[in-house]
MOPAC internal coordinates of N, CA, C and O (Angstrom, degrees):
PM7 1SCF
backbone

  N    0.0000 0     0.00 0     0.00 0    0    0    0
  C    1.4424 1     0.00 0     0.00 0    1    0    0
  C    1.5303 1   108.61 1     0.00 0    2    1    0
  O    1.2310 1   120.70 1   -34.46 1    3    2    1
  N    1.2941 1   116.26 1   145.54 1    3    2    1
  C    1.4606 1   120.76 1   179.85 1    5    3    2
  C    1.5339 1   110.85 1   -65.43 1    6    5    3
  O    1.2310 1   121.02 1   -33.59 1    7    6    5
  N    1.3079 1   115.66 1   146.41 1    7    6    5
  C    1.4677 1   122.63 1  -179.21 1    9    7    6
  C    1.5207 1   111.03 1   -53.31 1   10    9    7
  O    1.2310 1   120.45 1   133.35 1   11   10    9
  N    1.3195 1   116.75 1   -46.65 1   11   10    9
  C    1.4653 1   121.01 1  -178.30 1   13   11   10
  C    1.5272 1   111.61 1   -63.99 1   14   13   11
  O    1.2310 1   120.31 1   147.50 1   15   14   13
  N    1.3288 1   117.01 1   -32.50 1   15   14   13
  C    1.4677 1   120.10 1   177.50 1   17   15   14
  C    1.5269 1   111.09 1   -69.37 1   18   17   15
  O    1.2310 1   120.22 1   142.86 1   19   18   17
  N    1.3293 1   117.18 1   -37.14 1   19   18   17
  C    1.4710 1   120.08 1   174.52 1   21   19   18
  C    1.5282 1   109.63 1   -61.61 1   22   21   19
  O    1.2310 1   120.79 1   136.13 1   23   22   21
  N    1.3228 1   116.10 1   -43.87 1   23   22   21
  C    1.4708 1   120.88 1  -179.57 1   25   23   22
  C    1.5286 1   109.70 1   -61.05 1   26   25   23
  O    1.2310 1   120.14 1   134.59 1   27   26   25
  N    1.3233 1   117.34 1   -45.41 1   27   26   25
  C    1.4663 1   121.58 1  -179.29 1   29   27   26
  C    1.5310 1   111.30 1   -64.38 1   30   29   27
  O    1.2310 1   120.57 1   140.29 1   31   30   29
  N    1.3157 1   116.52 1   -39.71 1   31   30   29
  C    1.4638 1   119.86 1   179.22 1   33   31   30
  C    1.5301 1   110.43 1   -64.81 1   34   33   31
  O    1.2310 1   120.33 1   137.27 1   35   34   33
  N    1.3143 1   116.98 1   -42.73 1   35   34   33
  C    1.4673 1   120.28 1   177.05 1   37   35   34
  C    1.5271 1   110.03 1   -60.96 1   38   37   35
  O    1.2310 1   120.32 1   138.86 1   39   38   37
  N    1.3237 1   117.00 1   -41.14 1   39   38   37
  C    1.4708 1   120.74 1   179.92 1   41   39   38
  C    1.5363 1   111.11 1   -63.14 1   42   41   39
  O    1.2310 1   120.10 1   140.31 1   43   42   41
  N    1.3285 1   117.41 1   -39.69 1   43   42   41
  C    1.4681 1   120.06 1   177.68 1   45   43   42
  C    1.5250 1   111.08 1   -64.63 1   46   45   43
  O    1.2310 1   120.58 1   138.20 1   47   46   45
  N    1.3126 1   116.50 1   -41.80 1   47   46   45
  C    1.4685 1   119.72 1   177.26 1   49   47   46
  C    1.5223 1   110.95 1   -63.34 1   50   49   47
  O    1.2310 1   120.25 1   138.63 1   51   50   49
  N    1.3258 1   117.14 1   -41.37 1   51   50   49
  C    1.4627 1   121.08 1   178.27 1   53   51   50
  C    1.5257 1   111.05 1   -61.77 1   54   53   51
  O    1.2310 1   120.07 1   137.46 1   55   54   53
  N    1.3263 1   117.48 1   -42.54 1   55   54   53
  C    1.4644 1   121.37 1  -179.65 1   57   55   54
  C    1.5294 1   110.67 1   -63.57 1   58   57   55
  O    1.2310 1   120.40 1   138.04 1   59   58   57
  N    1.3096 1   116.84 1   -41.96 1   59   58   57
  C    1.4630 1   120.42 1   178.44 1   61   59   58
  C    1.5272 1   110.85 1   -67.81 1   62   61   59
  O    1.2310 1   120.53 1   138.84 1   63   62   61
  N    1.3172 1   116.59 1   -41.16 1   63   62   61
  C    1.4622 1   121.48 1  -179.10 1   65   63   62
  C    1.5289 1   111.58 1   -64.35 1   66   65   63
  O    1.2310 1   120.17 1   145.92 1   67   66   65
  N    1.3122 1   117.28 1   -34.08 1   67   66   65
  C    1.4653 1   121.49 1  -179.88 1   69   67   66
  C    1.5265 1   111.77 1   -61.06 1   70   69   67
  O    1.2310 1   120.07 1   157.26 1   71   70   69
  N    1.3219 1   117.48 1   -22.74 1   71   70   69
  C    1.4656 1   122.04 1  -179.06 1   73   71   70
  C    1.5256 1   112.71 1   -86.45 1   74   73   71
  O    1.2310 1   120.50 1   171.24 1   75   74   73
  N    1.3251 1   116.65 1    -8.76 1   75   74   73
  C    1.4613 1   120.87 1  -175.55 1   77   75   74
  C    1.5216 1   111.94 1   -85.93 1   78   77   75
  O    1.2310 1   120.84 1   -26.10 1   79   78   77
  N    1.3073 1   116.01 1   153.90 1   79   78   77
  C    1.4592 1   122.94 1   173.88 1   81   79   78
  C    1.5238 1   108.10 1   -83.87 1   82   81   79
  O    1.2310 1   120.30 1   -55.98 1   83   82   81
  N    1.3227 1   117.02 1   124.02 1   83   82   81
  C    1.4745 1   121.41 1  -174.57 1   85   83   82
  C    1.5272 1   112.71 1   -62.79 1   86   85   83
  O    1.2310 1   120.11 1   153.58 1   87   86   85
  N    1.3167 1   117.39 1   -26.42 1   87   86   85
  C    1.4620 1   120.14 1   179.57 1   89   87   86
  C    1.5124 1   112.51 1   -89.70 1   90   89   87
  O    1.2310 1   120.62 1   124.04 1   91   90   89
  N    1.3236 1   116.42 1   -55.96 1   91   90   89
  C    1.4645 1   120.57 1  -176.69 1   93   91   90
  C    1.5181 1   113.16 1   -69.07 1   94   93   91
  O    1.2310 1   120.18 1   148.34 1   95   94   93
  N    1.3025 1   117.27 1   -31.66 1   95   94   93
  C    1.4614 1   121.78 1  -174.82 1   97   95   94
  C    1.5243 1   112.68 1  -108.99 1   98   97   95
  O    1.2310 1   120.18 1  -149.89 1   99   98   97
  N    1.3308 1   117.26 1    30.11 1   99   98   97
  C    1.4619 1   119.70 1  -172.85 1  101   99   98
  C    1.5216 1   113.18 1   -58.45 1  102  101   99
  O    1.2310 1   119.60 1   146.04 1  103  102  101
  N    1.3397 1   118.38 1   -33.96 1  103  102  101
  C    1.4645 1   119.25 1   178.98 1  105  103  102
  C    1.5337 1   111.01 1   -62.24 1  106  105  103
  O    1.2310 1   121.09 1   136.38 1  107  106  105
  N    1.3199 1   115.53 1   -43.62 1  107  106  105
  C    1.4659 1   119.62 1  -179.68 1  109  107  106
  C    1.5189 1   111.87 1   -69.02 1  110  109  107
  O    1.2310 1   120.41 1   142.81 1  111  110  109
  N    1.3208 1   116.82 1   -37.19 1  111  110  109
  C    1.4671 1   119.84 1   178.18 1  113  111  110
  C    1.5257 1   110.01 1   -63.42 1  114  113  111
  O    1.2310 1   120.67 1   131.77 1  115  114  113
  N    1.3272 1   116.33 1   -48.23 1  115  114  113
  C    1.4645 1   119.83 1   179.65 1  117  115  114
  C    1.5240 1   110.06 1   -61.83 1  118  117  115
  O    1.2310 1   120.05 1   132.76 1  119  118  117
  N    1.3295 1   117.51 1   -47.24 1  119  118  117
  C    1.4585 1   119.87 1  -177.76 1  121  119  118
  C    1.5243 1   111.36 1   -63.74 1  122  121  119
  O    1.2310 1   120.24 1   143.24 1  123  122  121
  N    1.3246 1   117.15 1   -36.76 1  123  122  121
  C    1.4681 1   120.16 1   176.50 1  125  123  122
  C    1.5225 1   111.12 1   -64.79 1  126  125  123
  O    1.2310 1   120.41 1   142.61 1  127  126  125
  N    1.3129 1   116.82 1   -37.39 1  127  126  125
  C    1.4672 1   120.19 1   176.98 1  129  127  126
  C    1.5295 1   111.18 1   -67.38 1  130  129  127
  O    1.2310 1   120.37 1   142.61 1  131  130  129
  N    1.3223 1   116.90 1   -37.39 1  131  130  129
  C    1.4670 1   120.71 1   176.49 1  133  131  130
  C    1.5253 1   109.38 1   -63.86 1  134  133  131
  O    1.2310 1   120.51 1   129.48 1  135  134  133
  N    1.3227 1   116.63 1   -50.52 1  135  134  133
  C    1.4611 1   120.67 1  -177.38 1  137  135  134
  C    1.5293 1   112.15 1   -68.33 1  138  137  135
  O    1.2310 1   120.74 1   135.89 1  139  138  137
  N    1.3275 1   116.19 1   -44.11 1  139  138  137
  C    1.4618 1   119.48 1   177.06 1  141  139  138
  C    1.5135 1   111.62 1   -64.53 1  142  141  139
  O    1.2310 1   120.86 1   142.72 1  143  142  141
  N    1.3290 1   115.95 1   -37.28 1  143  142  141
  C    1.4629 1   120.34 1   177.48 1  145  143  142
  C    1.5190 1   112.24 1   -62.85 1  146  145  143
  O    1.2310 1   120.33 1   141.76 1  147  146  145
  N    1.3260 1   116.97 1   -38.24 1  147  146  145
  C    1.4661 1   120.39 1   176.91 1  149  147  146
  C    1.5249 1   110.44 1   -63.98 1  150  149  147
  O    1.2310 1   120.43 1   140.56 1  151  150  149
  N    1.3225 1   116.78 1   -39.44 1  151  150  149
  C    1.4653 1   120.07 1   176.94 1  153  151  150
  C    1.5279 1   110.24 1   -63.07 1  154  153  151
  O    1.2310 1   120.96 1   136.72 1  155  154  153
  N    1.3256 1   115.77 1   -43.28 1  155  154  153
  C    1.4688 1   119.98 1   179.86 1  157  155  154
  C    1.5216 1   111.70 1   -67.74 1  158  157  155
  O    1.2310 1   120.21 1   145.37 1  159  158  157
  N    1.3280 1   117.20 1   -34.63 1  159  158  157
  C    1.4648 1   119.80 1   175.80 1  161  159  158
  C    1.5214 1   109.91 1   -60.69 1  162  161  159
  O    1.2310 1   120.58 1   139.81 1  163  162  161
  N    1.3130 1   116.51 1   -40.19 1  163  162  161
  C    1.4642 1   119.45 1   177.86 1  165  163  162
  C    1.5155 1   111.40 1   -66.79 1  166  165  163
  O    1.2310 1   119.85 1   142.73 1  167  166  165
  N    1.3287 1   117.89 1   -37.27 1  167  166  165
  C    1.4651 1   120.65 1   174.37 1  169  167  166
  C    1.5255 1   109.24 1   -56.88 1  170  169  167
  O    1.2310 1   120.94 1   130.79 1  171  170  169
  N    1.3151 1   115.81 1   -49.21 1  171  170  169
  C    1.4646 1   121.47 1  -177.82 1  173  171  170
  C    1.5274 1   110.98 1   -61.88 1  174  173  171
  O    1.2310 1   120.77 1   128.86 1  175  174  173
  N    1.3157 1   116.13 1   -51.14 1  175  174  173
  C    1.4656 1   120.61 1  -175.62 1  177  175  174
  C    1.5198 1   111.99 1   -65.70 1  178  177  175
  O    1.2310 1   120.10 1   139.94 1  179  178  177
  N    1.3209 1   117.42 1   -40.06 1  179  178  177
  C    1.4680 1   120.26 1   178.10 1  181  179  178
  C    1.5306 1   110.74 1   -69.68 1  182  181  179
  O    1.2310 1   120.84 1   134.64 1  183  182  181
  N    1.3268 1   116.00 1   -45.36 1  183  182  181
  C    1.4742 1   119.91 1  -177.30 1  185  183  182
  C    1.5214 1   111.63 1   -63.11 1  186  185  183
  O    1.2310 1   120.28 1   145.96 1  187  186  185
  N    1.3051 1   117.07 1   -34.04 1  187  186  185
  C    1.4645 1   121.09 1   179.99 1  189  187  186
  C    1.5264 1   112.61 1   -87.13 1  190  189  187
  O    1.2310 1   120.00 1   178.17 1  191  190  189
  N    1.3187 1   117.60 1    -1.83 1  191  190  189
  C    1.4606 1   120.83 1   177.68 1  193  191  190
  C    1.5155 1   114.08 1    77.01 1  194  193  191
  O    1.2310 1   119.85 1  -161.22 1  195  194  193
  N    1.3036 1   117.89 1    18.78 1  195  194  193
  C    1.4649 1   121.63 1  -179.47 1  197  195  194
  C    1.5257 1   110.50 1   -82.20 1  198  197  195
  O    1.2310 1   120.74 1   141.44 1  199  198  197
  N    1.3259 1   116.19 1   -38.56 1  199  198  197
  C    1.4640 1   121.29 1   174.42 1  201  199  198
  C    1.5210 1   108.67 1  -126.77 1  202  201  199
  O    1.2310 1   121.68 1   -26.25 1  203  202  201
  N    1.3282 1   114.40 1   153.75 1  203  202  201
  C    1.4647 1   120.18 1   175.38 1  205  203  202
  C    1.5218 1   108.65 1   -84.92 1  206  205  203
  O    1.2310 1   120.64 1   -16.29 1  207  206  205
  N    1.3119 1   116.39 1   163.71 1  207  206  205
  C    1.4587 1   120.67 1  -178.00 1  209  207  206
  C    1.5318 1   112.30 1   -64.01 1  210  209  207
  O    1.2310 1   119.74 1   162.78 1  211  210  209
  N    1.3184 1   118.10 1   -17.22 1  211  210  209
  C    1.4646 1   121.17 1   176.44 1  213  211  210
  C    1.5311 1   111.53 1   -86.30 1  214  213  211
  O    1.2310 1   120.16 1   175.68 1  215  214  213
  N    1.3165 1   117.31 1    -4.32 1  215  214  213
  C    1.4732 1   122.52 1  -176.07 1  217  215  214
  C    1.5228 1   109.67 1  -114.41 1  218  217  215
  O    1.2310 1   120.54 1   -94.17 1  219  218  217
  N    1.3077 1   116.57 1    85.83 1  219  218  217
  C    1.4621 1   120.21 1  -176.70 1  221  219  218
  C    1.5216 1   112.85 1   -97.54 1  222  221  219
  O    1.2310 1   121.65 1   -39.83 1  223  222  221
  N    1.3097 1   114.45 1   140.17 1  223  222  221
  C    1.4568 1   122.16 1   172.88 1  225  223  222
  C    1.5280 1   107.93 1   -83.60 1  226  225  223
  O    1.2310 1   120.61 1   -37.63 1  227  226  225
  N    1.3287 1   116.43 1   142.37 1  227  226  225
  C    1.4618 1   119.08 1   171.46 1  229  227  226
  C    1.5266 1   110.59 1  -103.75 1  230  229  227
  O    1.2310 1   120.70 1   162.96 1  231  230  229
  N    1.3162 1   116.27 1   -17.04 1  231  230  229
  C    1.4638 1   123.50 1   173.29 1  233  231  230
  C    1.5267 1   106.96 1  -147.53 1  234  233  231
  O    1.2310 1   120.78 1    -3.90 1  235  234  233
  N    1.3074 1   116.12 1   176.10 1  235  234  233
  C    1.4618 1   120.42 1  -177.70 1  237  235  234
  C    1.5248 1   112.53 1   -58.93 1  238  237  235
  O    1.2310 1   120.41 1   150.64 1  239  238  237
  N    1.3276 1   116.83 1   -29.36 1  239  238  237
  C    1.4592 1   120.53 1  -176.37 1  241  239  238
  C    1.5321 1   113.55 1  -126.71 1  242  241  239
  O    1.2310 1   120.51 1  -162.40 1  243  242  241
  N    1.3202 1   116.64 1    17.60 1  243  242  241
  C    1.4607 1   121.25 1  -179.40 1  245  243  242
  C    1.5132 1   109.88 1  -133.96 1  246  245  243
  O    1.2310 1   119.62 1   -59.83 1  247  246  245
  N    1.3315 1   118.32 1   120.17 1  247  246  245
  C    1.4570 1   125.51 1    -7.45 1  249  247  246
  C    1.5231 1   111.45 1   -70.16 1  250  249  247
  O    1.2310 1   121.24 1   -18.12 1  251  250  249
  N    1.3028 1   115.23 1   161.88 1  251  250  249
  C    1.4589 1   120.49 1   179.62 1  253  251  250
  C    1.5225 1   109.63 1   -67.45 1  254  253  251
  O    1.2310 1   120.80 1   -43.28 1  255  254  253
  N    1.3066 1   116.07 1   136.72 1  255  254  253
  C    1.4585 1   121.63 1   175.71 1  257  255  254
  C    1.5197 1   106.70 1   -91.65 1  258  257  255
  O    1.2310 1   120.93 1   -63.48 1  259  258  257
  N    1.3260 1   115.83 1   116.52 1  259  258  257
  C    1.4614 1   121.68 1  -171.94 1  261  259  258
  C    1.5226 1   113.07 1   -89.71 1  262  261  259
  O    1.2310 1   120.97 1  -127.26 1  263  262  261
  N    1.3103 1   115.75 1    52.74 1  263  262  261
  C    1.4691 1   120.11 1   172.62 1  265  263  262
  C    1.5170 1   107.38 1  -161.83 1  266  265  263
  O    1.2310 1   121.67 1   -18.78 1  267  266  265
  N    1.3082 1   114.41 1   161.22 1  267  266  265
  C    1.4590 1   119.40 1  -179.71 1  269  267  266
  C    1.5300 1   108.89 1   -70.64 1  270  269  267
  O    1.2310 1   121.26 1   -46.59 1  271  270  269
  N    1.3092 1   115.20 1   133.41 1  271  270  269
  C    1.4601 1   121.21 1  -179.08 1  273  271  270
  C    1.5229 1   110.77 1   -96.34 1  274  273  271
  O    1.2310 1   120.39 1   -30.53 1  275  274  273
  N    1.3318 1   116.85 1   149.47 1  275  274  273
  C    1.4648 1   118.47 1   171.94 1  277  275  274
  C    1.5319 1   109.32 1   -56.62 1  278  277  275
  O    1.2310 1   121.45 1   -30.70 1  279  278  277
  N    1.3029 1   114.82 1   149.30 1  279  278  277
  C    1.4700 1   120.49 1  -174.85 1  281  279  278
  C    1.5277 1   112.60 1   -55.11 1  282  281  279
  O    1.2310 1   119.89 1   135.37 1  283  282  281
  N    1.3323 1   117.81 1   -44.63 1  283  282  281
  C    1.4642 1   119.64 1  -177.56 1  285  283  282
  C    1.5285 1   111.75 1   -65.86 1  286  285  283
  O    1.2310 1   120.33 1   146.88 1  287  286  285
  N    1.3270 1   116.97 1   -33.12 1  287  286  285
  C    1.4644 1   120.55 1   177.93 1  289  287  286
  C    1.5299 1   109.86 1   -69.84 1  290  289  287
  O    1.2310 1   120.32 1   135.34 1  291  290  289
  N    1.3208 1   116.98 1   -44.66 1  291  290  289
  C    1.4641 1   120.82 1   178.15 1  293  291  290
  C    1.5284 1   110.35 1   -60.08 1  294  293  291
  O    1.2310 1   120.44 1   140.17 1  295  294  293
  N    1.3247 1   116.76 1   -39.83 1  295  294  293
  C    1.4624 1   120.34 1   179.93 1  297  295  294
  C    1.5257 1   112.17 1   -66.52 1  298  297  295
  O    1.2310 1   120.07 1   138.84 1  299  298  297
  N    1.3385 1   117.47 1   -41.16 1  299  298  297
  C    1.4617 1   118.66 1  -178.42 1  301  299  298
  C    1.5266 1   110.57 1   -73.01 1  302  301  299
  O    1.2310 1   119.92 1   147.90 1  303  302  301
  N    1.3240 1   117.76 1   -32.10 1  303  302  301
  C    1.4646 1   119.70 1   174.63 1  305  303  302
  C    1.5295 1   110.76 1   -67.37 1  306  305  303
  O    1.2310 1   120.10 1   148.99 1  307  306  305
  N    1.3223 1   117.42 1   -31.01 1  307  306  305
  C    1.4692 1   120.81 1   175.19 1  309  307  306
  C    1.5289 1   110.40 1   -67.53 1  310  309  307
  O    1.2310 1   120.25 1   144.37 1  311  310  309
  N    1.3242 1   117.13 1   -35.63 1  311  310  309
  C    1.4645 1   120.49 1   175.89 1  313  311  310
  C    1.5274 1   109.14 1   -63.64 1  314  313  311
  O    1.2310 1   120.57 1   134.48 1  315  314  313
  N    1.3261 1   116.51 1   -45.52 1  315  314  313
  C    1.4659 1   119.71 1   176.71 1  317  315  314
  C    1.5173 1   110.61 1   -60.53 1  318  317  315
  O    1.2310 1   119.89 1   138.78 1  319  318  317
  N    1.3098 1   117.82 1   -41.22 1  319  318  317
  C    1.4710 1   121.63 1   178.62 1  321  319  318
  C    1.5245 1   110.95 1   -58.41 1  322  321  319
  O    1.2310 1   120.33 1   144.43 1  323  322  321
  N    1.3353 1   116.98 1   -35.57 1  323  322  321
  C    1.4708 1   119.80 1   178.84 1  325  323  322
  C    1.5307 1   111.30 1   -63.91 1  326  325  323
  O    1.2310 1   120.40 1   147.92 1  327  326  325
  N    1.3245 1   116.83 1   -32.08 1  327  326  325
  C    1.4661 1   120.54 1   175.76 1  329  327  326
  C    1.5303 1   109.12 1   -72.53 1  330  329  327
  O    1.2310 1   120.55 1   134.17 1  331  330  329
  N    1.3121 1   116.55 1   -45.83 1  331  330  329
  C    1.4647 1   120.93 1  -178.70 1  333  331  330
  C    1.5232 1   111.89 1   -59.47 1  334  333  331
  O    1.2310 1   120.36 1   147.29 1  335  334  333
  N    1.3183 1   116.91 1   -32.71 1  335  334  333
  C    1.4661 1   120.91 1  -179.25 1  337  335  334
  C    1.5249 1   113.01 1   -70.61 1  338  337  335
  O    1.2310 1   120.04 1   168.73 1  339  338  337
  N    1.3302 1   117.53 1   -11.27 1  339  338  337
  C    1.4653 1   120.59 1   176.13 1  341  339  338
  C    1.5258 1   111.51 1   -75.03 1  342  341  339
  O    1.2310 1   120.44 1   153.09 1  343  342  341
  N    1.3360 1   116.77 1   -26.91 1  343  342  341
  C    1.4608 1   121.06 1  -177.10 1  345  343  342
  C    1.5176 1   114.43 1   -54.86 1  346  345  343
  O    1.2310 1   119.23 1   125.87 1  347  346  345
  N    1.3263 1   119.07 1   -54.13 1  347  346  345
  C    1.4600 1   119.39 1  -178.59 1  349  347  346
  C    1.5316 1   113.59 1   -60.37 1  350  349  347
  O    1.2310 1   120.26 1   150.49 1  351  350  349
  N    1.3108 1   117.12 1   -29.51 1  351  350  349
  C    1.4609 1   120.94 1  -177.73 1  353  351  350
  C    1.5270 1   113.03 1   -83.02 1  354  353  351
  O    1.2310 1   120.82 1   134.50 1  355  354  353
  N    1.3466 1   116.04 1   -45.50 1  355  354  353
  C    1.4590 1   120.07 1  -167.65 1  357  355  354
  C    1.5283 1   114.64 1  -115.39 1  358  357  355
  O    1.2310 1   119.68 1   165.01 1  359  358  357
  N    1.3258 1   118.21 1   -14.99 1  359  358  357
  C    1.4660 1   120.46 1   178.00 1  361  359  358
  C    1.5232 1   109.20 1  -102.67 1  362  361  359
  O    1.2310 1   120.83 1   123.19 1  363  362  361
  N    1.3269 1   116.01 1   -56.81 1  363  362  361
  C    1.4681 1   119.51 1   177.98 1  365  363  362
  C    1.5214 1   110.97 1   -86.74 1  366  365  363
  O    1.2310 1   120.18 1   157.42 1  367  366  365
  N    1.3088 1   117.27 1   -22.58 1  367  366  365
  C    1.4562 1   121.79 1  -178.43 1  369  367  366
  C    1.5131 1   111.83 1   -93.27 1  370  369  367
  O    1.2310 1   121.24 1     7.79 1  371  370  369
  N    1.3038 1   115.23 1  -172.21 1  371  370  369
  C    1.4610 1   120.23 1  -175.41 1  373  371  370
  C    1.5230 1   112.98 1  -121.04 1  374  373  371
  O    1.2310 1   119.97 1  -168.21 1  375  374  373
  N    1.3179 1   117.66 1    11.79 1  375  374  373
  C    1.4579 1   119.66 1   179.15 1  377  375  374
  C    1.5212 1   109.37 1   -63.14 1  378  377  375
  O    1.2310 1   120.25 1   -42.88 1  379  378  377
  N    1.3160 1   117.13 1   137.12 1  379  378  377
  C    1.4674 1   118.80 1   176.76 1  381  379  378
  C    1.5312 1   110.15 1   -71.19 1  382  381  379
  O    1.2310 1   121.29 1   -43.50 1  383  382  381
  N    1.3119 1   115.14 1   136.50 1  383  382  381
  C    1.4655 1   119.78 1  -178.41 1  385  383  382
  C    1.5256 1   108.95 1   -83.58 1  386  385  383
  O    1.2310 1   121.13 1   -40.98 1  387  386  385
  N    1.3082 1   115.44 1   139.02 1  387  386  385
  C    1.4670 1   121.76 1   176.75 1  389  387  386
  C    1.5213 1   107.98 1  -108.42 1  390  389  387
  O    1.2310 1   119.68 1   -24.65 1  391  390  389
  N    1.3192 1   118.22 1   155.35 1  391  390  389
  C    1.4705 1   120.33 1  -178.50 1  393  391  390
  C    1.5274 1   113.25 1   -54.72 1  394  393  391
  O    1.2310 1   119.99 1   143.89 1  395  394  393
  N    1.3343 1   117.63 1   -36.11 1  395  394  393
  C    1.4606 1   119.36 1  -178.35 1  397  395  394
  C    1.5295 1   112.20 1   -68.34 1  398  397  395
  O    1.2310 1   120.09 1   154.40 1  399  398  397
  N    1.3230 1   117.42 1   -25.60 1  399  398  397
  C    1.4704 1   120.35 1   176.00 1  401  399  398
  C    1.5230 1   109.37 1   -64.88 1  402  401  399
  O    1.2310 1   120.88 1   133.76 1  403  402  401
  N    1.3231 1   115.92 1   -46.24 1  403  402  401
  C    1.4621 1   120.15 1   179.74 1  405  403  402
  C    1.5301 1   110.46 1   -66.64 1  406  405  403
  O    1.2310 1   120.53 1   138.92 1  407  406  405
  N    1.3057 1   116.60 1   -41.08 1  407  406  405
  C    1.4749 1   120.65 1   178.48 1  409  407  406
  C    1.5210 1   110.43 1   -59.46 1  410  409  407
  O    1.2310 1   120.48 1   132.26 1  411  410  409
  N    1.3291 1   116.68 1   -47.74 1  411  410  409
  C    1.4613 1   121.10 1  -178.41 1  413  411  410
  C    1.5293 1   111.89 1   -67.42 1  414  413  411
  O    1.2310 1   120.42 1   141.97 1  415  414  413
  N    1.3273 1   116.80 1   -38.03 1  415  414  413
  C    1.4618 1   121.29 1   178.17 1  417  415  414
  C    1.5258 1   109.91 1   -61.70 1  418  417  415
  O    1.2310 1   120.34 1   130.52 1  419  418  417
  N    1.3195 1   116.96 1   -49.48 1  419  418  417
  C    1.4632 1   120.91 1  -178.10 1  421  419  418
  C    1.5314 1   111.34 1   -67.73 1  422  421  419
  O    1.2310 1   120.01 1   145.31 1  423  422  421
  N    1.3216 1   117.58 1   -34.69 1  423  422  421
  C    1.4732 1   120.46 1   177.54 1  425  423  422
  C    1.5330 1   110.20 1   -67.50 1  426  425  423
  O    1.2310 1   120.38 1   139.79 1  427  426  425
  N    1.3293 1   116.88 1   -40.21 1  427  426  425
  C    1.4746 1   120.11 1   177.97 1  429  427  426
  C    1.5265 1   109.64 1   -65.05 1  430  429  427
  O    1.2310 1   120.46 1   137.97 1  431  430  429
  N    1.3219 1   116.72 1   -42.03 1  431  430  429
  C    1.4643 1   119.57 1   178.65 1  433  431  430
  C    1.5270 1   110.10 1   -62.06 1  434  433  431
  O    1.2310 1   120.17 1   136.80 1  435  434  433
  N    1.3096 1   117.28 1   -43.20 1  435  434  433
  C    1.4687 1   120.87 1   179.75 1  437  435  434
  C    1.5311 1   110.68 1   -60.51 1  438  437  435
  O    1.2310 1   120.56 1   142.92 1  439  438  437
  N    1.3239 1   116.54 1   -37.08 1  439  438  437
  C    1.4673 1   120.58 1   178.37 1  441  439  438
  C    1.5280 1   110.65 1   -65.18 1  442  441  439
  O    1.2310 1   120.27 1   136.28 1  443  442  441
  N    1.3287 1   117.10 1   -43.72 1  443  442  441
  C    1.4675 1   121.25 1   177.92 1  445  443  442
  C    1.5204 1   109.62 1   -63.83 1  446  445  443
  O    1.2310 1   120.41 1   137.81 1  447  446  445
  N    1.3271 1   116.82 1   -42.19 1  447  446  445
  C    1.4598 1   121.08 1  -178.91 1  449  447  446
  C    1.5350 1   111.30 1   -63.27 1  450  449  447
  O    1.2310 1   120.27 1   134.77 1  451  450  449
  N    1.3111 1   117.08 1   -45.23 1  451  450  449
  C    1.4652 1   120.97 1   178.88 1  453  451  450
  C    1.5240 1   110.70 1   -60.78 1  454  453  451
  O    1.2310 1   120.47 1   137.13 1  455  454  453
  N    1.3180 1   116.71 1   -42.87 1  455  454  453
  C    1.4600 1   121.12 1   178.54 1  457  455  454
  C    1.5272 1   110.27 1   -62.08 1  458  457  455
  O    1.2310 1   120.59 1   136.06 1  459  458  457
  N    1.3310 1   116.47 1   -43.94 1  459  458  457
  C    1.4680 1   121.00 1  -179.93 1  461  459  458
  C    1.5243 1   110.89 1   -64.36 1  462  461  459
  O    1.2310 1   120.74 1   138.88 1  463  462  461
  N    1.3104 1   116.19 1   -41.12 1  463  462  461
  C    1.4693 1   119.92 1   179.53 1  465  463  462
  C    1.5302 1   110.77 1   -61.31 1  466  465  463
  O    1.2310 1   120.68 1   136.67 1  467  466  465
  N    1.3263 1   116.31 1   -43.33 1  467  466  465
  C    1.4648 1   120.09 1   178.58 1  469  467  466
  C    1.5254 1   111.79 1   -66.09 1  470  469  467
  O    1.2310 1   120.19 1   141.48 1  471  470  469
  N    1.3269 1   117.23 1   -38.52 1  471  470  469
  C    1.4729 1   120.55 1   178.17 1  473  471  470
  C    1.5283 1   110.39 1   -64.58 1  474  473  471
  O    1.2310 1   120.88 1   139.25 1  475  474  473
  N    1.3222 1   115.91 1   -40.75 1  475  474  473
  C    1.4686 1   120.09 1   179.20 1  477  475  474
  C    1.5303 1   110.85 1   -67.04 1  478  477  475
  O    1.2310 1   120.33 1   137.26 1  479  478  477
  N    1.3196 1   116.97 1   -42.74 1  479  478  477
  C    1.4705 1   120.89 1   178.34 1  481  479  478
  C    1.5286 1   110.50 1   -62.69 1  482  481  479
  O    1.2310 1   120.30 1   138.15 1  483  482  481
  N    1.3184 1   117.03 1   -41.85 1  483  482  481
  C    1.4786 1   120.47 1   179.66 1  485  483  482
  C    1.5284 1   110.33 1   -64.08 1  486  485  483
  O    1.2310 1   120.77 1   139.67 1  487  486  485
  N    1.3144 1   116.14 1   -40.33 1  487  486  485
  C    1.4637 1   119.09 1   178.59 1  489  487  486
  C    1.5241 1   110.70 1   -64.29 1  490  489  487
  O    1.2310 1   120.24 1   137.69 1  491  490  489
  N    1.3126 1   117.14 1   -42.31 1  491  490  489
  C    1.4611 1   120.80 1   179.73 1  493  491  490
  C    1.5171 1   111.44 1   -66.34 1  494  493  491
  O    1.2310 1   120.01 1   146.37 1  495  494  493
  N    1.3149 1   117.59 1   -33.63 1  495  494  493
  C    1.4726 1   121.74 1   178.50 1  497  495  494
  C    1.5374 1   110.96 1   -68.40 1  498  497  495
  O    1.2310 1   120.33 1   148.41 1  499  498  497
  N    1.3289 1   116.98 1   -31.59 1  499  498  497
  C    1.4649 1   121.27 1   179.83 1  501  499  498
  C    1.5264 1   112.15 1   -73.85 1  502  501  499
  O    1.2310 1   120.55 1   158.77 1  503  502  501
  N    1.3051 1   116.55 1   -21.23 1  503  502  501
  C    1.4835 1   119.80 1  -177.46 1  505  503  502
  C    1.4871 1   112.39 1   -76.15 1  506  505  503
  O    1.2310 1   120.10 1   180.00 1  507  506  505

């Protein structure tokens, strides 16, 4: 998928998520952050030339990228992984969600989004 299409898809998920109640709709908020984060990971990886537009990630580590990643990319994918790890506990699982879980999830997503935005801007500046 084209980099710009990943960005647009993440933006649509963000707009929908903004309408949700952070407490009552925590499963949807977390899942939107997982899905939006995957879109942003593709923005980052495509913009930095690590993956081609035909090579999309569906999660931070799926499919596995078979080469050493730059440190900043590995770190931001670890941030995304921290969001993905909420799914088994709070989306598919039955653990009660606490306000700090939602706060941390949204803060991690914002960090991934900011990184993706900068990667996209840098790519556009190089053109």
